[in-house]
C-alpha positions, -999 to +999 in steps of 0.1 A: -712+129-113-745+115-114-761+089-136-797+092-132-823+055-135-852+046-161-870+045-124-858+078-115-832+071-090-796+086-090-759+068-086-728+081-091-712+073-119-692+048-097-722+030-101-703+024-065-729+021-026-691+032-013-694+064-033-725+072-019-723+060+019-686+087+016-704+112+009-735+107+034-711+106+057-685+137+047-723+158+056-735+146+083-695+152+105-701+181+091-733+183+108-723+179+140-740+144+135-725+114+158-719+084+137-723+055+154-711+016+132-715-019+137-743-017+164-779-031+159-803-008+162-834-017+189-850+015+195-858+049+184-876+076+206-884+116+204-891+136+230-904+169+224-866+183+209-848+154+208-848+118+192-823+092+210-817+059+195-809+027+215-785+003+200-762-027+214-736-006+221-753+019+237-782+050+245-771+079+223 
C-alpha cells in the first residue's frame, strides 16, 4: 500500500526508504539491469545506443 503526501510525493505505508530500494531492486533485476553498489560515479557517457558509467570500481 502507498501513502501520498500533501506535496504529492508517494511513499510505502512503512515510510521506509529500504522498502523503496527493495521494490526498485526487484524491478531492475527482472529487467536485465546490472546493479553495482559501493562505488562513486565519476562519469556517465552515452553513445548512439548505450550508456556507460565510469565509477571508482570500473567502467560499466
